[in-house]
GULO-41988 format. One record per residue (C-alpha): residue number from 1; y, z, x. Coordinates in steps of 0.2 Angstrom, whole numbers. Each point is the difference from the previous one (the first is absolute). Layout:
% residues N
<num = NUM; py = Y; pz = Z; px = X>
...
% end
This chain:
% residues 545
<num = 1; py = -58; pz = -155; px = 99>
<num = 2; py = -16; pz = 7; px = -9>
<num = 3; py = 1; pz = 3; px = -19>
<num = 4; py = 6; pz = 14; px = -6>
<num = 5; py = -7; pz = 15; px = -4>
<num = 6; py = 5; pz = 1; px = -19>
<num = 7; py = 8; pz = -17; px = -6>
<num = 8; py = 6; pz = 2; px = -18>
<num = 9; py = 6; pz = -16; px = -10>
<num = 10; py = 9; pz = 1; px = -15>
<num = 11; py = -7; pz = 15; px = -7>
<num = 12; py = 1; pz = 2; px = -18>
<num = 13; py = -3; pz = 16; px = -10>
<num = 14; py = 2; pz = 5; px = -19>
<num = 15; py = -5; pz = 13; px = -12>
<num = 16; py = -2; pz = 2; px = -19>
<num = 17; py = 14; pz = 11; px = -8>
<num = 18; py = -2; pz = 8; px = -16>
<num = 19; py = 18; pz = 3; px = -9>
<num = 20; py = -2; pz = 13; px = -16>
<num = 21; py = 1; pz = -10; px = -16>
<num = 22; py = -1; pz = -19; px = 10>
<num = 23; py = -15; pz = -8; px = 5>
<num = 24; py = -9; pz = 1; px = 17>
<num = 25; py = 8; pz = -13; px = 13>
<num = 26; py = -4; pz = -5; px = 19>
<num = 27; py = 15; pz = 0; px = 11>
<num = 28; py = 2; pz = -3; px = 20>
<num = 29; py = 5; pz = 13; px = 9>
<num = 30; py = -1; pz = -7; px = 19>
<num = 31; py = 7; pz = -18; px = 0>
<num = 32; py = -9; pz = -13; px = 14>
<num = 33; py = 3; pz = 11; px = 13>
<num = 34; py = -7; pz = -7; px = 19>
<num = 35; py = -1; pz = 7; px = 18>
<num = 36; py = -8; pz = 1; px = 15>
<num = 37; py = -6; pz = 15; px = 10>
<num = 38; py = -7; pz = -2; px = 18>
<num = 39; py = -13; pz = 12; px = 8>
<num = 40; py = 8; pz = 16; px = 9>
<num = 41; py = 16; pz = -4; px = -11>
<num = 42; py = 8; pz = 11; px = -13>
<num = 43; py = 9; pz = -7; px = -16>
<num = 44; py = 9; pz = 12; px = -9>
<num = 45; py = 1; pz = -2; px = -19>
<num = 46; py = 17; pz = 8; px = -7>
<num = 47; py = 7; pz = 1; px = -17>
<num = 48; py = 5; pz = 10; px = -15>
<num = 49; py = -13; pz = 6; px = -13>
<num = 50; py = -8; pz = -13; px = -10>
<num = 51; py = 4; pz = -12; px = 15>
<num = 52; py = -17; pz = -7; px = 2>
<num = 53; py = -3; pz = 10; px = 18>
<num = 54; py = -16; pz = 7; px = -4>
<num = 55; py = -8; pz = -11; px = -12>
<num = 56; py = 1; pz = -13; px = 14>
<num = 57; py = -7; pz = 12; px = 13>
<num = 58; py = -14; pz = 4; px = -12>
<num = 59; py = -3; pz = -18; px = -3>
<num = 60; py = -4; pz = -3; px = 20>
<num = 61; py = -15; pz = 11; px = -6>
<num = 62; py = -4; pz = -13; px = -16>
<num = 63; py = 5; pz = 14; px = -9>
<num = 64; py = 12; pz = 2; px = -17>
<num = 65; py = 1; pz = 20; px = -6>
<num = 66; py = 4; pz = 6; px = -17>
<num = 67; py = -4; pz = -19; px = -9>
<num = 68; py = 10; pz = -10; px = 11>
<num = 69; py = -7; pz = -17; px = 4>
<num = 70; py = 2; pz = -12; px = 14>
<num = 71; py = 2; pz = -16; px = -8>
<num = 72; py = 5; pz = -12; px = 13>
<num = 73; py = 0; pz = -3; px = 17>
<num = 74; py = -9; pz = 1; px = 16>
<num = 75; py = -3; pz = 17; px = 11>
<num = 76; py = -10; pz = -7; px = 16>
<num = 77; py = -7; pz = 14; px = 11>
<num = 78; py = -11; pz = -4; px = 18>
<num = 79; py = 3; pz = -17; px = -6>
<num = 80; py = -7; pz = 1; px = -18>
<num = 81; py = 8; pz = 2; px = -17>
<num = 82; py = -6; pz = 18; px = -6>
<num = 83; py = 6; pz = -6; px = -18>
<num = 84; py = -13; pz = -12; px = -1>
<num = 85; py = -14; pz = 12; px = 7>
<num = 86; py = -15; pz = 7; px = -12>
<num = 87; py = 1; pz = 18; px = -3>
<num = 88; py = -13; pz = 4; px = 14>
<num = 89; py = 12; pz = -8; px = 13>
<num = 90; py = 14; pz = 10; px = -7>
<num = 91; py = -9; pz = 17; px = 1>
<num = 92; py = -4; pz = -5; px = 18>
<num = 93; py = 19; pz = -5; px = 3>
<num = 94; py = 6; pz = 17; px = -6>
<num = 95; py = -4; pz = 15; px = 11>
<num = 96; py = -5; pz = -11; px = 14>
<num = 97; py = 12; pz = -15; px = 4>
<num = 98; py = 15; pz = 7; px = -11>
<num = 99; py = 5; pz = 17; px = -4>
<num = 100; py = 12; pz = 13; px = -7>
<num = 101; py = 11; pz = 12; px = 2>
<num = 102; py = 9; pz = 9; px = -15>
<num = 103; py = 15; pz = 9; px = -3>
<num = 104; py = -9; pz = 16; px = -6>
<num = 105; py = -14; pz = 6; px = 13>
<num = 106; py = -1; pz = 15; px = -10>
<num = 107; py = -5; pz = -11; px = -16>
<num = 108; py = -11; pz = -10; px = 9>
<num = 109; py = -11; pz = 11; px = 10>
<num = 110; py = -15; pz = 8; px = -10>
<num = 111; py = 2; pz = 20; px = 2>
<num = 112; py = -18; pz = 3; px = -1>
<num = 113; py = -4; pz = -9; px = 17>
<num = 114; py = 4; pz = 2; px = 17>
<num = 115; py = 12; pz = -10; px = 8>
<num = 116; py = -11; pz = -7; px = 13>
<num = 117; py = -12; pz = -5; px = -15>
<num = 118; py = 12; pz = -12; px = -8>
<num = 119; py = 9; pz = -7; px = 16>
<num = 120; py = -17; pz = -7; px = 5>
<num = 121; py = -8; pz = -5; px = -17>
<num = 122; py = 9; pz = -17; px = 1>
<num = 123; py = -6; pz = -5; px = 16>
<num = 124; py = -18; pz = 6; px = -3>
<num = 125; py = -1; pz = -7; px = -16>
<num = 126; py = 4; pz = -16; px = 4>
<num = 127; py = -9; pz = 0; px = 17>
<num = 128; py = 13; pz = -3; px = 12>
<num = 129; py = -7; pz = 15; px = 10>
<num = 130; py = -13; pz = 13; px = 0>
<num = 131; py = 3; pz = 19; px = -6>
<num = 132; py = 2; pz = 6; px = 18>
<num = 133; py = 10; pz = -15; px = 5>
<num = 134; py = 10; pz = 2; px = -15>
<num = 135; py = 5; pz = 18; px = 3>
<num = 136; py = 3; pz = -3; px = 18>
<num = 137; py = 12; pz = -14; px = -4>
<num = 138; py = 9; pz = 13; px = -14>
<num = 139; py = 2; pz = 13; px = 13>
<num = 140; py = 9; pz = -13; px = 12>
<num = 141; py = 11; pz = -5; px = -13>
<num = 142; py = 3; pz = 19; px = -4>
<num = 143; py = 7; pz = 2; px = 17>
<num = 144; py = 8; pz = -15; px = 2>
<num = 145; py = 11; pz = 3; px = -19>
<num = 146; py = 3; pz = 18; px = 9>
<num = 147; py = -8; pz = 9; px = -11>
<num = 148; py = -4; pz = 18; px = 6>
<num = 149; py = -19; pz = 5; px = 6>
<num = 150; py = -5; pz = -18; px = -2>
<num = 151; py = -18; pz = 7; px = 3>
<num = 152; py = -1; pz = 10; px = -14>
<num = 153; py = 12; pz = -3; px = -12>
<num = 154; py = -9; pz = -13; px = -11>
<num = 155; py = -13; pz = 16; px = -5>
<num = 156; py = 18; pz = 6; px = -12>
<num = 157; py = 0; pz = -2; px = -17>
<num = 158; py = 16; pz = -11; px = -4>
<num = 159; py = 10; pz = 16; px = -8>
<num = 160; py = -3; pz = 9; px = 18>
<num = 161; py = 12; pz = -12; px = 8>
<num = 162; py = 19; pz = -4; px = -2>
<num = 163; py = 5; pz = -17; px = -9>
<num = 164; py = 6; pz = -6; px = 16>
<num = 165; py = -16; pz = 3; px = 7>
<num = 166; py = -10; pz = -9; px = -13>
<num = 167; py = 11; pz = -14; px = -2>
<num = 168; py = -7; pz = -4; px = 16>
<num = 169; py = -17; pz = 4; px = -3>
<num = 170; py = 1; pz = -14; px = -13>
<num = 171; py = 9; pz = -12; px = 13>
<num = 172; py = -18; pz = 6; px = 12>
<num = 173; py = -10; pz = -4; px = -16>
<num = 174; py = 8; pz = -17; px = -1>
<num = 175; py = -1; pz = -4; px = 18>
<num = 176; py = -18; pz = 5; px = 3>
<num = 177; py = -8; pz = -15; px = -6>
<num = 178; py = 9; pz = -11; px = 11>
<num = 179; py = 9; pz = -10; px = -12>
<num = 180; py = 9; pz = -14; px = 2>
<num = 181; py = 11; pz = 2; px = -11>
<num = 182; py = 9; pz = 19; px = -6>
<num = 183; py = 11; pz = 1; px = -15>
<num = 184; py = 12; pz = 15; px = 2>
<num = 185; py = 7; pz = 5; px = -18>
<num = 186; py = 14; pz = 11; px = 0>
<num = 187; py = -9; pz = 11; px = 13>
<num = 188; py = 13; pz = 11; px = 5>
<num = 189; py = 11; pz = -1; px = -16>
<num = 190; py = -5; pz = 19; px = -7>
<num = 191; py = 1; pz = 7; px = 20>
<num = 192; py = 15; pz = 11; px = 4>
<num = 193; py = 11; pz = -9; px = 13>
<num = 194; py = -7; pz = 12; px = 15>
<num = 195; py = -19; pz = -4; px = -6>
<num = 196; py = 5; pz = -19; px = -2>
<num = 197; py = 6; pz = -3; px = 16>
<num = 198; py = -18; pz = 7; px = 6>
<num = 199; py = -9; pz = -10; px = -11>
<num = 200; py = 10; pz = -16; px = 4>
<num = 201; py = -2; pz = 3; px = 20>
<num = 202; py = -20; pz = 0; px = -5>
<num = 203; py = 2; pz = -14; px = -10>
<num = 204; py = 6; pz = -11; px = 12>
<num = 205; py = -8; pz = 5; px = 15>
<num = 206; py = -16; pz = -3; px = -9>
<num = 207; py = 4; pz = -18; px = -6>
<num = 208; py = 7; pz = -2; px = 19>
<num = 209; py = -17; pz = 4; px = 8>
<num = 210; py = -12; pz = -7; px = -14>
<num = 211; py = 9; pz = -17; px = -1>
<num = 212; py = -5; pz = 0; px = -19>
<num = 213; py = 13; pz = -10; px = -12>
<num = 214; py = 8; pz = 11; px = -13>
<num = 215; py = 11; pz = -2; px = -15>
<num = 216; py = 14; pz = 15; px = -1>
<num = 217; py = 5; pz = 2; px = -17>
<num = 218; py = 15; pz = 13; px = -5>
<num = 219; py = 18; pz = 0; px = -7>
<num = 220; py = 8; pz = 9; px = 14>
<num = 221; py = 6; pz = -15; px = 13>
<num = 222; py = 3; pz = 12; px = 13>
<num = 223; py = -18; pz = 6; px = 2>
<num = 224; py = -7; pz = -19; px = -2>
<num = 225; py = 12; pz = -4; px = 14>
<num = 226; py = -7; pz = 11; px = 13>
<num = 227; py = -18; pz = -6; px = -3>
<num = 228; py = 0; pz = -19; px = -4>
<num = 229; py = 3; pz = -17; px = 9>
<num = 230; py = 4; pz = -8; px = -16>
<num = 231; py = 6; pz = 7; px = -17>
<num = 232; py = 0; pz = -12; px = -16>
<num = 233; py = 12; pz = 6; px = -15>
<num = 234; py = -7; pz = 0; px = -18>
<num = 235; py = 10; pz = 2; px = -17>
<num = 236; py = -10; pz = -3; px = -17>
<num = 237; py = -14; pz = -6; px = 7>
<num = 238; py = 10; pz = -14; px = 12>
<num = 239; py = 2; pz = -2; px = 18>
<num = 240; py = 19; pz = 4; px = 2>
<num = 241; py = 0; pz = -3; px = 20>
<num = 242; py = -12; pz = 0; px = 15>
<num = 243; py = 5; pz = 1; px = 18>
<num = 244; py = -2; pz = 10; px = 15>
<num = 245; py = 6; pz = 20; px = 0>
<num = 246; py = 15; pz = -5; px = 10>
<num = 247; py = 5; pz = -14; px = -11>
<num = 248; py = -4; pz = 10; px = -16>
<num = 249; py = 10; pz = 17; px = 6>
<num = 250; py = 15; pz = -8; px = 9>
<num = 251; py = 2; pz = -18; px = -8>
<num = 252; py = -7; pz = 1; px = -17>
<num = 253; py = 4; pz = -15; px = -11>
<num = 254; py = -2; pz = 5; px = -18>
<num = 255; py = 10; pz = 11; px = -12>
<num = 256; py = -14; pz = 11; px = -3>
<num = 257; py = -6; pz = 2; px = 18>
<num = 258; py = 18; pz = 4; px = 5>
<num = 259; py = 2; pz = 14; px = -15>
<num = 260; py = -18; pz = 8; px = 10>
<num = 261; py = 8; pz = -1; px = 16>
<num = 262; py = 16; pz = 10; px = -5>
<num = 263; py = -9; pz = 11; px = -13>
<num = 264; py = 6; pz = 19; px = 3>
<num = 265; py = 17; pz = -8; px = 4>
<num = 266; py = 10; pz = 16; px = -10>
<num = 267; py = 12; pz = 9; px = 7>
<num = 268; py = 6; pz = 17; px = -6>
<num = 269; py = 12; pz = 9; px = 6>
<num = 270; py = -5; pz = 19; px = 0>
<num = 271; py = 11; pz = 13; px = -10>
<num = 272; py = 8; pz = 15; px = 5>
<num = 273; py = -7; pz = 16; px = -7>
<num = 274; py = 12; pz = 8; px = -12>
<num = 275; py = 0; pz = 13; px = -13>
<num = 276; py = -17; pz = 12; px = -4>
<num = 277; py = -15; pz = -8; px = 3>
<num = 278; py = -10; pz = -5; px = -18>
<num = 279; py = -17; pz = 5; px = 9>
<num = 280; py = -5; pz = 13; px = 11>
<num = 281; py = -14; pz = 3; px = 7>
<num = 282; py = -2; pz = 17; px = 9>
<num = 283; py = -15; pz = 7; px = 12>
<num = 284; py = -12; pz = -8; px = -10>
<num = 285; py = -19; pz = 4; px = 4>
<num = 286; py = -14; pz = -8; px = -12>
<num = 287; py = -17; pz = -2; px = 1>
<num = 288; py = -12; pz = -8; px = -13>
<num = 289; py = -11; pz = 12; px = -11>
<num = 290; py = -16; pz = 4; px = 6>
<num = 291; py = 5; pz = -2; px = 18>
<num = 292; py = 3; pz = 12; px = 15>
<num = 293; py = 12; pz = -12; px = 10>
<num = 294; py = 18; pz = -3; px = -4>
<num = 295; py = 5; pz = -20; px = -3>
<num = 296; py = 18; pz = 4; px = 2>
<num = 297; py = 9; pz = 13; px = 12>
<num = 298; py = 18; pz = 6; px = -1>
<num = 299; py = 7; pz = -17; px = -7>
<num = 300; py = 19; pz = 1; px = -2>
<num = 301; py = 11; pz = -15; px = -6>
<num = 302; py = 15; pz = -4; px = -9>
<num = 303; py = 4; pz = -15; px = -12>
<num = 304; py = 20; pz = -3; px = -5>
<num = 305; py = 3; pz = -7; px = -16>
<num = 306; py = 3; pz = -22; px = 2>
<num = 307; py = -11; pz = 2; px = 17>
<num = 308; py = -17; pz = -7; px = 4>
<num = 309; py = -11; pz = 11; px = 10>
<num = 310; py = -14; pz = -8; px = 6>
<num = 311; py = -16; pz = 9; px = 5>
<num = 312; py = -11; pz = -8; px = 11>
<num = 313; py = -17; pz = 2; px = 11>
<num = 314; py = -18; pz = -5; px = 0>
<num = 315; py = -14; pz = 4; px = -11>
<num = 316; py = -4; pz = 18; px = -2>
<num = 317; py = 19; pz = 5; px = 6>
<num = 318; py = 3; pz = 11; px = -15>
<num = 319; py = 14; pz = -15; px = -8>
<num = 320; py = -9; pz = -2; px = -18>
<num = 321; py = -5; pz = 20; px = 1>
<num = 322; py = 20; pz = 4; px = 2>
<num = 323; py = 2; pz = -10; px = -16>
<num = 324; py = -14; pz = 8; px = -11>
<num = 325; py = 8; pz = 16; px = 7>
<num = 326; py = 19; pz = -5; px = -4>
<num = 327; py = -7; pz = -5; px = -18>
<num = 328; py = -10; pz = 16; px = -5>
<num = 329; py = -17; pz = -9; px = 1>
<num = 330; py = -5; pz = 10; px = 16>
<num = 331; py = 9; pz = 17; px = 0>
<num = 332; py = 5; pz = 7; px = 18>
<num = 333; py = -7; pz = 17; px = 10>
<num = 334; py = 16; pz = 3; px = 7>
<num = 335; py = 16; pz = -6; px = -4>
<num = 336; py = 12; pz = -9; px = -14>
<num = 337; py = 8; pz = -14; px = -6>
<num = 338; py = 17; pz = -1; px = -7>
<num = 339; py = 6; pz = -15; px = -11>
<num = 340; py = 16; pz = -3; px = -8>
<num = 341; py = 7; pz = 19; px = 6>
<num = 342; py = -15; pz = 9; px = -7>
<num = 343; py = -17; pz = 5; px = 5>
<num = 344; py = -13; pz = -12; px = -7>
<num = 345; py = -16; pz = 11; px = -6>
<num = 346; py = -15; pz = -3; px = 13>
<num = 347; py = -11; pz = -7; px = -16>
<num = 348; py = 2; pz = -15; px = -9>
<num = 349; py = -5; pz = 11; px = -16>
<num = 350; py = 16; pz = 10; px = 4>
<num = 351; py = 14; pz = -12; px = 1>
<num = 352; py = 13; pz = -4; px = -15>
<num = 353; py = 0; pz = -16; px = -8>
<num = 354; py = 17; pz = -5; px = 8>
<num = 355; py = -8; pz = 4; px = 18>
<num = 356; py = -14; pz = -11; px = -6>
<num = 357; py = 13; pz = -15; px = -4>
<num = 358; py = 12; pz = 3; px = 14>
<num = 359; py = -16; pz = -1; px = 14>
<num = 360; py = -9; pz = -17; px = -2>
<num = 361; py = -14; pz = -9; px = 9>
<num = 362; py = -4; pz = -17; px = 3>
<num = 363; py = -18; pz = -3; px = 6>
<num = 364; py = -8; pz = -11; px = 13>
<num = 365; py = -10; pz = -11; px = -11>
<num = 366; py = 9; pz = -6; px = -17>
<num = 367; py = -16; pz = -7; px = -5>
<num = 368; py = -7; pz = 17; px = -5>
<num = 369; py = 16; pz = 8; px = -4>
<num = 370; py = 3; pz = -9; px = -16>
<num = 371; py = -10; pz = 0; px = -16>
<num = 372; py = -8; pz = -18; px = -2>
<num = 373; py = 0; pz = 0; px = -19>
<num = 374; py = 20; pz = 4; px = -1>
<num = 375; py = 13; pz = -13; px = 2>
<num = 376; py = 14; pz = 2; px = 14>
<num = 377; py = 12; pz = 5; px = -15>
<num = 378; py = -12; pz = 14; px = -3>
<num = 379; py = -2; pz = 7; px = 15>
<num = 380; py = 19; pz = 0; px = 6>
<num = 381; py = 4; pz = 7; px = -17>
<num = 382; py = -11; pz = 15; px = 0>
<num = 383; py = 13; pz = 11; px = 10>
<num = 384; py = 13; pz = -6; px = -10>
<num = 385; py = -10; pz = 7; px = -15>
<num = 386; py = -5; pz = 16; px = 8>
<num = 387; py = 15; pz = 6; px = 10>
<num = 388; py = 15; pz = -7; px = -10>
<num = 389; py = -8; pz = -2; px = -20>
<num = 390; py = 4; pz = -19; px = 1>
<num = 391; py = -7; pz = -12; px = -14>
<num = 392; py = 3; pz = -16; px = -8>
<num = 393; py = 16; pz = -10; px = 5>
<num = 394; py = 7; pz = 13; px = 14>
<num = 395; py = -17; pz = 0; px = 8>
<num = 396; py = 0; pz = -18; px = 0>
<num = 397; py = 16; pz = -4; px = 7>
<num = 398; py = -4; pz = 14; px = 15>
<num = 399; py = -17; pz = -10; px = 5>
<num = 400; py = 9; pz = -16; px = -1>
<num = 401; py = 12; pz = 8; px = 12>
<num = 402; py = -14; pz = 7; px = 12>
<num = 403; py = -8; pz = -17; px = 0>
<num = 404; py = 17; pz = -7; px = 5>
<num = 405; py = 1; pz = 11; px = 15>
<num = 406; py = -15; pz = -4; px = 6>
<num = 407; py = 3; pz = -17; px = -2>
<num = 408; py = -13; pz = -7; px = -11>
<num = 409; py = 7; pz = 0; px = -16>
<num = 410; py = -2; pz = 1; px = -18>
<num = 411; py = -14; pz = -14; px = -2>
<num = 412; py = -12; pz = 15; px = 11>
<num = 413; py = 2; pz = 11; px = -16>
<num = 414; py = -17; pz = -5; px = -9>
<num = 415; py = -11; pz = -4; px = 16>
<num = 416; py = -14; pz = 8; px = 4>
<num = 417; py = -1; pz = 9; px = 19>
<num = 418; py = -14; pz = -14; px = 2>
<num = 419; py = 12; pz = -12; px = -3>
<num = 420; py = 11; pz = 5; px = 16>
<num = 421; py = -2; pz = -3; px = 17>
<num = 422; py = -1; pz = 14; px = 12>
<num = 423; py = 20; pz = 1; px = 3>
<num = 424; py = 2; pz = -2; px = -18>
<num = 425; py = -10; pz = 14; px = -3>
<num = 426; py = 8; pz = 11; px = 13>
<num = 427; py = 16; pz = -5; px = -10>
<num = 428; py = -4; pz = 6; px = -14>
<num = 429; py = -6; pz = 18; px = 8>
<num = 430; py = 17; pz = 1; px = 9>
<num = 431; py = 7; pz = -2; px = -18>
<num = 432; py = -10; pz = 13; px = -8>
<num = 433; py = 5; pz = 12; px = 11>
<num = 434; py = 20; pz = -5; px = 0>
<num = 435; py = -2; pz = 1; px = -20>
<num = 436; py = 0; pz = 21; px = 2>
<num = 437; py = 16; pz = 0; px = 11>
<num = 438; py = -9; pz = 8; px = 12>
<num = 439; py = 11; pz = 8; px = 15>
<num = 440; py = -15; pz = -3; px = 13>
<num = 441; py = -14; pz = -12; px = -1>
<num = 442; py = -15; pz = 1; px = 12>
<num = 443; py = -7; pz = -17; px = 6>
<num = 444; py = -16; pz = 0; px = 6>
<num = 445; py = -6; pz = -13; px = 10>
<num = 446; py = 8; pz = -11; px = -12>
<num = 447; py = 1; pz = -16; px = 10>
<num = 448; py = -15; pz = 2; px = 11>
<num = 449; py = -11; pz = -10; px = -13>
<num = 450; py = 12; pz = -14; px = -2>
<num = 451; py = 1; pz = -16; px = 11>
<num = 452; py = 15; pz = -1; px = 12>
<num = 453; py = 10; pz = -11; px = -10>
<num = 454; py = -2; pz = 12; px = -17>
<num = 455; py = 2; pz = 17; px = 10>
<num = 456; py = 16; pz = -8; px = 6>
<num = 457; py = 7; pz = -2; px = -17>
<num = 458; py = -6; pz = 15; px = -6>
<num = 459; py = 10; pz = 10; px = 15>
<num = 460; py = 15; pz = -11; px = -5>
<num = 461; py = -1; pz = 6; px = -17>
<num = 462; py = -1; pz = 19; px = 5>
<num = 463; py = 14; pz = 0; px = 9>
<num = 464; py = 11; pz = -11; px = -12>
<num = 465; py = -7; pz = 12; px = -14>
<num = 466; py = 3; pz = 16; px = 12>
<num = 467; py = 20; pz = -5; px = 0>
<num = 468; py = 1; pz = -3; px = -20>
<num = 469; py = -8; pz = 17; px = -5>
<num = 470; py = 2; pz = 11; px = 15>
<num = 471; py = -18; pz = 5; px = 1>
<num = 472; py = -9; pz = 8; px = 16>
<num = 473; py = -15; pz = -8; px = 6>
<num = 474; py = -14; pz = 11; px = 9>
<num = 475; py = -10; pz = -17; px = 7>
<num = 476; py = -17; pz = 4; px = 8>
<num = 477; py = -6; pz = -15; px = 12>
<num = 478; py = -9; pz = -3; px = 14>
<num = 479; py = 10; pz = -16; px = 3>
<num = 480; py = 14; pz = 1; px = 13>
<num = 481; py = 8; pz = -17; px = -5>
<num = 482; py = 3; pz = 10; px = -18>
<num = 483; py = 6; pz = 14; px = 8>
<num = 484; py = 13; pz = -8; px = 10>
<num = 485; py = 4; pz = -11; px = -15>
<num = 486; py = 5; pz = 13; px = -12>
<num = 487; py = 0; pz = 19; px = 6>
<num = 488; py = 17; pz = 10; px = 4>
<num = 489; py = -11; pz = 14; px = 7>
<num = 490; py = -17; pz = 1; px = 7>
<num = 491; py = -15; pz = 12; px = 0>
<num = 492; py = -13; pz = -3; px = 13>
<num = 493; py = -18; pz = 7; px = -5>
<num = 494; py = -14; pz = 6; px = 10>
<num = 495; py = -16; pz = 10; px = -5>
<num = 496; py = 10; pz = 8; px = -13>
<num = 497; py = 16; pz = 4; px = 9>
<num = 498; py = 17; pz = -7; px = 1>
<num = 499; py = -1; pz = -9; px = 18>
<num = 500; py = 18; pz = -8; px = 0>
<num = 501; py = 15; pz = 2; px = -12>
<num = 502; py = 17; pz = -4; px = -2>
<num = 503; py = 10; pz = -16; px = -3>
<num = 504; py = -6; pz = -15; px = 1>
<num = 505; py = 12; pz = -4; px = 15>
<num = 506; py = -9; pz = 15; px = 9>
<num = 507; py = -16; pz = -1; px = -3>
<num = 508; py = -2; pz = -18; px = 4>
<num = 509; py = 10; pz = 2; px = 16>
<num = 510; py = -8; pz = 7; px = 17>
<num = 511; py = -7; pz = 11; px = 7>
<num = 512; py = -13; pz = 1; px = -9>
<num = 513; py = -16; pz = 11; px = -4>
<num = 514; py = -15; pz = -6; px = 4>
<num = 515; py = -7; pz = -4; px = -19>
<num = 516; py = 17; pz = -6; px = -4>
<num = 517; py = -1; pz = -10; px = 15>
<num = 518; py = -17; pz = -8; px = -3>
<num = 519; py = 3; pz = -2; px = -18>
<num = 520; py = 17; pz = -12; px = 4>
<num = 521; py = -9; pz = -7; px = 14>
<num = 522; py = -14; pz = -7; px = -13>
<num = 523; py = 8; pz = -9; px = -13>
<num = 524; py = -4; pz = -19; px = 3>
<num = 525; py = 15; pz = -10; px = 5>
<num = 526; py = 2; pz = -19; px = -4>
<num = 527; py = 0; pz = -7; px = 17>
<num = 528; py = -15; pz = -7; px = 13>
<num = 529; py = -7; pz = 12; px = 12>
<num = 530; py = 5; pz = 14; px = -10>
<num = 531; py = -17; pz = 8; px = -1>
<num = 532; py = -4; pz = -5; px = 19>
<num = 533; py = 15; pz = 10; px = 4>
<num = 534; py = -5; pz = 14; px = -10>
<num = 535; py = -18; pz = 0; px = 9>
<num = 536; py = 8; pz = 0; px = 17>
<num = 537; py = 12; pz = 13; px = -4>
<num = 538; py = -15; pz = 12; px = -6>
<num = 539; py = -12; pz = -4; px = 16>
<num = 540; py = 16; pz = 4; px = 11>
<num = 541; py = 2; pz = 18; px = -9>
<num = 542; py = -18; pz = 4; px = 1>
<num = 543; py = 0; pz = -6; px = 17>
<num = 544; py = 16; pz = 11; px = 3>
<num = 545; py = -9; pz = 15; px = -7>
% end
C-alpha cells in the first residue's frame, strides 16, 4: 500500500488559559491523537463541543486558532511532516494541498467581491492554474455541485444566492485548486434539512469524482454516516473509538459511542387536547414594517394547557415571525391572538404585566440571552423580583428550588455565564422563564445550537418540567427528530402559510402533501446507504415527472 495522504501521530495541542484572579497556565486540549487517511477516503470526526474536532482538523493545515498551539506529535501530508515546515512552505500548503470548508459560508465570503473571484483566488495565487483555467474549473464544479446557472452564478455577490447555494460555492472554492485534502468543518449544521440533503449529495458526489481525501467534522452521527468511510469518535481531546461506519453505527464498543448512537430515543406519548386552549392564533396575516409583502398568510393554530405545539419548517417559512406576532413584537396586519381566555393587545406596549408574566420565551442562543456580568442567581431572581416582589430568604429559597428543577443545584447560584457550558446556560434560561410561573413558553430553536447528547438532556428536562408545572410549549424548530420526540400537535409551515396541522399522529402519517413529504424524507437516518436511497428516489421522481 502507498503512504496515506494524511498521517497524524501522537498529536498534542494546548492553550494558555487566564482564569480570573489566578495566574495564566497552560492546558492540553488534544491528548496524543493518531490516525491515517488514504487518498479518496473520508474520515468523520464526531463528538460534542470541546471534543477537539475542529482543532484537529485545523492542525492538518498546521494551524492553531485563537491562541491554540500544536505542542507535540507529527502531521504528515504527501510524505512530509508539515509541522516541521517553515512559514513559506506552510503558506504554499494552505489553499493548494489542503483546503477548508467552514460552517458558515455567509461569514466566510467577502460580501464586496463576486463569488467567482473568490472561488478561483487560491488556485490562481498558488499558481495551480491560470485565471482562465481556474474559472473554467470553477464553472465545472458549480455544475457538478448542482448549482443553478453554473456559467453565470459566479457573477453574483454572496448575498444574491441562498444559504445552501453559498455553502456549495464554498465547497467549489475548496476543490478548485485540486487539493489533496479538504477539511469540512460542520458544513451543513446551519442548514435546514431540505437544504442540508442537497449539500450533502453535492459534497459526496464531488469527493467521489475528484478522489480527494477529506476530514468531515460534525456532531451529527446520522450526517457523518452518509459521507464517511471511517469514523473517529472524540471526547475531551481523546479518541474514544475508531472504526468503519458500519461498526460505529451497528456495533459501537464504548459507552459514549453507544450514547451517541441512541440519542433522541425519547418516546413521548401525545396528550389529547382538553378544555379551552391557552393560545388561539386566529387568521393572522403580517408583514414587516416598510415592506409591501405579507410574510404570514391567514395563520390559525391552537395550543392547549400542558401540551407542546411544534411549529416546523425551513428558514423563511414564517416560524420565528409567528413567534414575534404572538409576543407582540410584530403587530399583525389582520387577525388576533387569544391567550388564557383574553384577547391580547397586538402591540407589546399595550400588554399588561400579567400578560408578560404568563407568556415567556426561551431563545436559541443562550450566550447572548444572559447578562455576562450577572450571576446565575441574579439572572433567575430578576423575574421573582419583577413579578412577585420577592426578596431576601424567600427569593433565595425559590432560586434554589428552580436550580434543583433544572438539575443544576445550589452550587451554581454564584457562577457567571462564562463559567457554564452551553447546556448549562440553556438550563438557566429555562429556569428564568419558569420563575415567572407562566402558562406558556415559546421555545425558539432552543436545542439547535447544542450537541445531540446535551440537546437530548434539555428535551427530557423540558418534558419533565411540563409535567411538574403544567406549562404549554410552543416549540419552534426545523429538526424533525425533536418534533417526533416532544410534540403533541404539529404545524408545518411553508412560505408563511400553515401547510399541514393536527396531532402528531395525523401530521406524521401518510398521505402527505408534497412539502411535508420532502421535509420528512430529508431527515438523515442513522443507517448505511440512506443518502443513496434518497438520491435514487428523487431521480425516479424527476424521471416520472
